[in-house]
C-alpha positions as CSV (number, residue, x, y, z in Angstrom):
1,M,-213.4,142.5,-137.8
2,A,-215.0,141.0,-140.7
3,E,-213.8,137.5,-141.9
4,P,-211.8,137.5,-145.0
5,T,-214.0,136.6,-148.0
6,F,-211.0,135.3,-150.5
7,Q,-212.1,132.6,-152.5
8,P,-209.4,130.2,-154.1
9,S,-209.3,129.6,-157.7
10,G,-208.5,126.0,-159.0
11,P,-209.2,122.6,-157.2
12,A,-210.6,123.4,-153.4
13,D,-208.1,123.9,-150.9
14,T,-205.1,123.6,-153.4
15,A,-204.9,127.1,-154.5
16,S,-202.2,129.4,-153.1
17,P,-203.2,132.5,-151.5
18,P,-202.4,135.9,-153.0
19,P,-199.4,137.9,-152.2
20,P,-199.4,139.6,-149.0
21,N,-200.2,143.2,-149.1
22,G,-197.6,143.7,-146.3
23,S,-201.1,144.8,-144.1
24,V,-202.5,142.9,-141.1
25,D,-205.0,141.8,-143.3
26,G,-202.7,140.0,-145.9
27,V,-201.5,138.0,-143.2
28,K,-204.7,137.1,-142.0
29,N,-205.8,135.9,-145.2
30,S,-202.7,133.8,-146.0
31,M,-202.9,132.2,-142.7
32,Y,-206.7,131.6,-142.8
33,L,-206.3,129.5,-146.4
34,H,-203.4,127.4,-145.0
35,A,-205.9,126.8,-141.8
36,R,-208.7,125.8,-144.5
37,M,-206.0,123.7,-145.7
38,F,-205.7,121.5,-142.6
39,S,-209.6,121.6,-141.6
40,K,-210.7,118.2,-142.6
41,A,-211.9,115.3,-140.5
42,D,-208.4,114.3,-140.2
43,G,-206.8,117.5,-139.6
44,K,-204.1,116.5,-142.7
45,P,-203.9,117.8,-145.8
46,P,-204.6,115.9,-148.9
47,A,-201.1,115.8,-150.0
48,A,-200.2,114.4,-146.3
49,Q,-203.6,112.0,-146.9
50,D,-202.5,110.7,-150.0
51,M,-199.0,109.8,-148.6
52,V,-200.2,108.3,-145.5
53,S,-202.4,106.2,-147.8
54,N,-200.0,105.4,-149.9
55,L,-197.7,103.9,-146.9
56,Q,-200.2,102.0,-145.4
57,N,-201.4,99.9,-148.5
58,S,-197.7,99.3,-149.6
59,S,-196.2,95.8,-149.8
60,T,-193.4,96.5,-147.1
61,A,-196.7,97.6,-144.6
62,Q,-198.7,94.9,-145.6
63,S,-196.1,92.1,-144.8
64,L,-195.1,93.8,-141.5
65,N,-199.0,94.0,-140.5
66,S,-199.5,90.1,-141.7
67,G,-195.6,88.6,-140.9
68,P,-194.9,86.2,-138.3
69,V,-193.5,89.1,-135.9
70,A,-196.7,91.0,-136.1
71,E,-198.7,88.0,-135.3
72,N,-196.9,87.1,-132.4
73,V,-196.9,90.9,-131.2
74,K,-200.8,90.4,-131.2
75,D,-200.9,87.3,-129.9
76,Q,-198.7,88.1,-126.9
77,T,-200.6,91.8,-126.5
78,S,-203.8,89.5,-126.5
79,K,-202.6,87.3,-123.8
80,T,-201.3,89.9,-121.6
81,S,-204.8,91.8,-122.0
82,D,-206.3,88.5,-121.1
83,E,-204.4,88.0,-117.8
84,F,-204.5,91.6,-116.8
85,Q,-208.6,90.9,-116.6
86,K,-207.9,87.6,-114.9
87,L,-206.0,89.3,-112.4
88,A,-208.5,92.3,-112.0
89,Q,-211.6,89.6,-111.8
90,S,-209.3,87.9,-108.9
91,R,-210.4,90.5,-106.5
92,A,-212.8,88.5,-104.5
93,T,-213.4,87.8,-100.7
94,P,-211.6,84.6,-99.5
95,A,-213.9,82.0,-98.3
96,Q,-211.7,81.2,-95.4
97,P,-212.0,83.8,-93.0
98,A,-209.4,84.7,-90.6
99,A,-208.8,83.1,-87.2
100,T,-211.4,85.3,-85.2
101,G,-213.9,85.0,-87.9
102,Q,-213.6,88.2,-89.7
103,S,-213.9,88.4,-93.1
104,L,-210.5,89.0,-95.2
105,T,-210.7,91.9,-97.7
106,H,-210.7,91.2,-101.7
107,Y,-206.9,92.5,-101.9
108,H,-205.9,89.1,-99.8
109,S,-207.0,87.4,-103.3
110,L,-205.5,90.1,-105.4
111,F,-201.9,90.3,-104.2
112,Y,-201.7,86.5,-103.5
113,N,-202.9,86.1,-107.1
114,L,-200.2,88.8,-108.1
115,F,-197.3,87.3,-105.8
116,S,-197.9,83.8,-106.5
117,W,-197.3,84.3,-110.4
118,Q,-200.6,82.4,-111.3
119,N,-200.6,85.3,-114.4
120,P,-196.9,85.5,-115.6
121,R,-197.1,88.2,-118.0
122,A,-199.3,90.5,-115.4
123,S,-196.8,90.0,-112.7
124,A,-193.6,90.4,-114.6
125,I,-195.1,93.8,-115.7
126,A,-195.6,94.7,-112.1
127,F,-192.5,93.8,-110.9
128,S,-190.6,95.2,-113.8
129,S,-192.8,98.7,-113.5
130,T,-192.1,98.7,-109.7
131,I,-188.1,98.7,-110.2
132,V,-188.2,101.2,-113.1
133,F,-190.2,103.4,-110.6
134,I,-187.4,103.2,-107.9
135,F,-184.7,103.6,-109.9
136,M,-186.7,106.4,-111.5
137,A,-187.3,108.1,-108.0
138,R,-183.8,107.7,-107.3
139,Y,-182.4,109.2,-110.4
140,L,-184.8,111.4,-111.5
141,N,-186.4,114.6,-109.8
142,I,-190.0,113.9,-110.6
143,I,-191.2,116.8,-108.8
144,R,-188.9,118.9,-111.1
145,Y,-189.9,117.4,-114.0
146,L,-193.3,117.8,-113.0
147,L,-193.5,121.2,-112.4
148,K,-191.1,121.9,-115.8
149,L,-193.9,120.2,-117.5
150,S,-196.4,122.4,-116.0
151,Y,-195.2,125.4,-117.0
152,V,-193.9,124.6,-120.6
153,V,-197.8,123.2,-121.1
154,L,-198.9,126.2,-119.6
155,G,-196.9,128.7,-121.3
156,I,-197.9,127.3,-124.9
157,T,-201.4,127.4,-123.8
158,A,-201.2,131.1,-122.8
159,G,-199.1,132.0,-126.0
160,L,-201.2,130.2,-128.6
161,E,-204.7,131.7,-126.9
162,I,-202.8,135.2,-127.1
163,F,-201.5,134.4,-130.9
164,G,-204.7,133.4,-131.8
165,K,-206.9,136.3,-130.3
166,V,-204.6,138.9,-132.0
167,V,-204.2,137.1,-135.4
168,F,-207.8,135.3,-135.8
169,D,-209.7,137.6,-133.2
170,S,-210.2,133.8,-131.8
171,G,-208.3,131.8,-129.5
172,I,-206.6,128.9,-130.8
173,A,-206.8,127.0,-127.0
174,T,-210.6,127.8,-126.6
175,R,-211.2,125.5,-130.0
176,F,-210.0,122.6,-128.0
177,R,-211.9,123.6,-125.0
178,P,-214.6,120.5,-124.3
179,R,-218.3,121.7,-124.0
180,K,-218.5,120.5,-120.8
181,Y,-215.6,120.1,-118.5
182,Y,-215.1,116.6,-117.1
183,T,-216.1,115.5,-113.7
184,I,-215.6,112.5,-111.6
185,P,-219.1,110.8,-110.9
186,R,-219.9,110.2,-107.6
187,E,-220.0,106.2,-108.6
188,A,-216.5,106.4,-109.1
189,L,-215.7,108.2,-106.1
190,D,-217.5,105.6,-103.9
191,R,-215.8,102.7,-105.6
192,S,-212.4,104.6,-105.0
193,M,-213.4,104.9,-101.5
194,E,-214.2,101.5,-100.6
195,D,-211.0,100.2,-102.4
196,L,-208.6,102.4,-100.4
197,E,-210.3,101.3,-97.1
198,Q,-210.2,97.5,-98.4
199,L,-206.4,98.3,-99.0
200,I,-205.9,99.7,-95.7
201,N,-207.9,97.1,-94.1
202,F,-205.8,94.4,-95.9
203,F,-202.3,96.2,-94.3
204,V,-204.1,96.4,-90.5
205,I,-205.3,92.9,-90.7
206,E,-202.1,91.3,-91.7
207,S,-200.2,93.4,-89.6
208,Q,-202.1,91.9,-86.7
209,R,-202.2,88.2,-88.1
210,I,-198.8,88.3,-88.2
211,V,-198.2,89.8,-84.7
212,F,-200.5,87.4,-82.9
213,A,-198.9,84.4,-85.0
214,E,-201.7,83.2,-86.6
215,N,-199.4,82.1,-89.1
216,I,-196.4,80.9,-87.8
217,P,-194.6,80.3,-91.0
218,A,-195.2,84.2,-92.2
219,T,-194.1,85.6,-88.5
220,L,-191.2,83.6,-88.6
221,A,-190.4,85.1,-92.5
222,A,-191.5,88.8,-90.4
223,F,-189.0,88.2,-88.3
224,A,-186.2,87.4,-89.9
225,A,-187.2,90.1,-92.7
226,S,-186.8,92.6,-89.9
227,L,-183.7,91.5,-88.4
228,V,-182.4,91.3,-91.9
229,F,-183.3,95.2,-92.6
230,Y,-182.4,96.2,-89.0
231,G,-178.8,95.5,-90.0
232,L,-178.9,96.9,-93.3
233,I,-180.5,99.9,-92.6
234,R,-176.8,101.2,-91.4
235,F,-175.4,100.8,-94.7
236,V,-178.1,100.5,-97.3
237,P,-180.3,103.7,-98.4
238,L,-183.9,103.8,-98.5
239,W,-184.6,103.1,-102.0
240,G,-182.0,100.0,-102.0
241,L,-184.0,98.6,-99.0
242,S,-187.1,99.2,-101.2
243,L,-185.2,97.6,-104.1
244,I,-184.5,94.4,-102.0
245,A,-187.9,94.2,-100.5
246,T,-189.5,94.2,-104.2
247,C,-186.8,91.6,-105.4
248,V,-187.7,89.1,-102.3
249,L,-191.5,89.8,-102.5
250,Y,-191.7,88.8,-105.9
251,L,-188.6,86.4,-106.8
252,T,-188.6,84.2,-103.5
253,P,-192.2,82.5,-104.7
254,L,-191.2,82.4,-108.3
255,A,-188.4,80.6,-107.0
256,Y,-190.4,78.1,-104.9
257,I,-192.7,77.6,-107.8
258,R,-189.8,76.8,-110.3
259,N,-188.2,74.3,-107.8
260,R,-191.3,72.9,-105.8
261,E,-190.3,69.2,-105.5
262,T,-187.0,69.9,-104.5
263,I,-187.7,72.8,-101.7
264,D,-190.9,70.5,-100.3
265,E,-188.5,67.2,-100.0
266,L,-185.7,69.6,-98.0
267,I,-188.4,71.1,-95.8
268,A,-189.7,67.7,-95.1
269,H,-186.6,66.3,-94.4
270,S,-185.8,69.4,-91.9
271,T,-189.3,68.8,-90.5
272,E,-188.0,65.5,-89.5
273,I,-185.0,65.9,-88.2
274,A,-186.2,68.8,-86.0
275,Q,-189.1,66.2,-85.0
276,S,-186.9,63.8,-83.8
277,Q,-184.3,66.0,-82.1
278,A,-187.6,67.8,-80.3
279,A,-188.7,64.0,-79.1
280,Q,-185.1,63.7,-78.1
281,L,-184.9,66.7,-76.0
282,K,-188.5,66.0,-74.5
283,D,-187.2,62.5,-73.0
284,M,-184.2,63.9,-71.3
285,T,-186.2,66.6,-70.1
286,A,-188.6,64.3,-68.9
287,Q,-186.1,61.9,-67.1
288,H,-184.1,64.5,-65.5
289,T,-187.2,65.9,-64.1
290,G,-188.2,62.7,-62.7
291,R,-185.1,62.5,-61.1
292,A,-185.4,66.1,-59.6
293,T,-188.7,65.2,-58.2
294,A,-188.2,62.1,-56.9
295,T,-184.9,63.8,-55.1
296,M,-187.1,66.7,-53.9
297,K,-189.6,64.1,-52.6
298,A,-187.3,62.2,-50.4
299,T,-185.5,65.5,-49.2
300,A,-188.7,66.9,-48.1
301,S,-190.1,64.1,-46.4
302,E,-186.6,63.7,-44.6
303,Y,-187.2,67.3,-43.0
304,S,-190.6,66.9,-42.5
305,S,-189.8,64.0,-40.0
306,K,-187.2,65.8,-38.6
307,A,-189.5,68.8,-38.0
308,N,-192.0,66.6,-36.4
309,S,-190.1,65.0,-33.9
310,Y,-188.7,68.3,-32.7
311,M,-192.2,69.9,-32.5
312,G,-193.4,66.9,-30.6
313,R,-190.5,67.0,-28.0
314,K,-191.1,70.7,-27.8
315,S,-194.8,70.1,-26.8
316,S,-194.0,67.7,-24.3
317,G,-191.3,69.9,-22.5
318,Q,-188.3,67.7,-23.2
319,T,-185.3,68.9,-24.9
320,P,-183.6,66.8,-27.3
321,Q,-180.5,64.9,-26.0
322,S,-177.9,63.3,-27.8
323,G,-178.2,60.2,-25.3
324,V,-181.9,59.6,-26.0
325,N,-182.5,56.7,-28.0
326,T,-185.4,57.3,-30.9
327,S,-187.5,54.8,-32.7
328,P,-187.8,55.0,-36.7
329,S,-190.9,56.7,-36.2
330,G,-189.5,59.5,-34.3
331,K,-190.8,58.8,-31.0
332,E,-188.4,58.4,-27.7
333,T,-188.2,54.7,-26.2
334,L,-188.0,55.0,-22.4
335,K,-186.5,52.4,-20.5
336,A,-186.9,51.3,-16.7
337,G,-183.9,52.9,-15.5
338,D,-184.7,56.2,-16.6
339,F,-187.1,56.6,-13.6
340,P,-185.8,57.0,-9.8
341,S,-186.1,53.8,-7.5
342,V,-189.5,54.0,-5.5
343,P,-188.7,53.9,-1.6
344,K,-189.6,50.8,0.9
345,Q,-189.2,52.5,4.0
346,E,-190.8,55.5,5.6
347,P,-188.3,58.5,6.3
348,A,-186.8,59.2,10.1
349,V,-187.9,61.9,11.9
350,S,-184.7,64.1,12.8
351,A,-184.3,66.2,16.1
352,A,-185.6,70.0,16.0
353,P,-182.6,72.1,15.7
354,A,-181.6,74.5,18.7
355,P,-182.9,77.9,18.7
356,V,-180.7,80.4,17.2
357,S,-180.3,83.7,19.3
358,E,-180.4,86.8,17.6
359,S,-177.4,89.0,17.5
360,P,-177.9,92.0,19.8
361,D,-178.1,95.2,18.0
362,P,-174.9,97.0,18.3
363,A,-176.8,100.5,18.5
364,K,-178.5,99.3,21.8
365,T,-175.6,98.0,23.7
366,E,-173.3,100.4,25.5
367,P,-169.5,100.3,25.1
368,Q,-167.7,98.6,27.8
369,A,-164.3,99.8,28.6
370,P,-161.3,97.4,28.7
371,S,-160.4,95.5,31.5
372,G,-157.4,96.2,33.4
373,E,-157.9,100.4,32.4
374,P,-159.7,102.7,34.7
375,V,-163.0,104.3,33.2
376,L,-162.5,108.3,33.1
377,S,-165.4,110.2,34.2
378,H,-166.5,113.2,32.5
């Protein structure tokens, strides 16, 4: 279809289009003229351009742009931008390595700068953004809204494209199409992967440093946090635990910075008390240990001497008797009365005893009849 050749009369882009003739060509001519009216560099008609310029040059706008409120806003914006730049520049590998000699990641410096409130505006914005994100994740169905935004945008794009194809013979969405689609450079991907590696290694290294007690206060703090969250997880949901953890993580260093002197005095006093109690306990432990050691030595010596005396008597063939006197060293003391007297005369020889006759064998002797009775013959 040929492009309409209607030429407006009068000032450029201000003439009214011819009345529509009820056909498709008349509607196309009218819409084409209105499109030319909006085809300026800034996409606004001359009347709108004049209105915008008048508003910008008005006294009210000038007073707002150059007033104290505007100056304060500009100053705070500039300071916030500078602090974010400082926070980004703080990503440097710390000079002090870990206890194993390994180099730490640049995220150690970044998170230390962020949580220590060295750049208060950047830390406050990060803290408030985290709180808002937690509440949004709790009360807003983000995935549902993302899907809704997707189908609305795609539906509007498809409708405009179809409408432009039907009316103008060229799509409206295609006019906004870039000459070259955006792609992510390889250098940006390499930097992103390096940052991701550093972030993962930050959590891996810190977890090991806490577990192996490289920094005792950090280990104790992690222990207390784990114990508290273990008790709260039965009553508080996950988003509540996340909110509590974020507040503790950001506000605890801030409270310490605001009350540094008082907290340091309390810590020093508590340390002195703990050291004195530890020294007293150490002295008491040493005293009780010394007494127990002396008692054990005396008991062992006594039982050792008794065992040696028993073993000595057993090897000499003597049995322990209650009437035998022993010396302090454990050996028996023998007296002259303990041995038999030596005989002074020779023993007398006694007469030989008479031989004893052997008793006759009852099986070899014949039985004799008793006296006074006749012997019967067989």
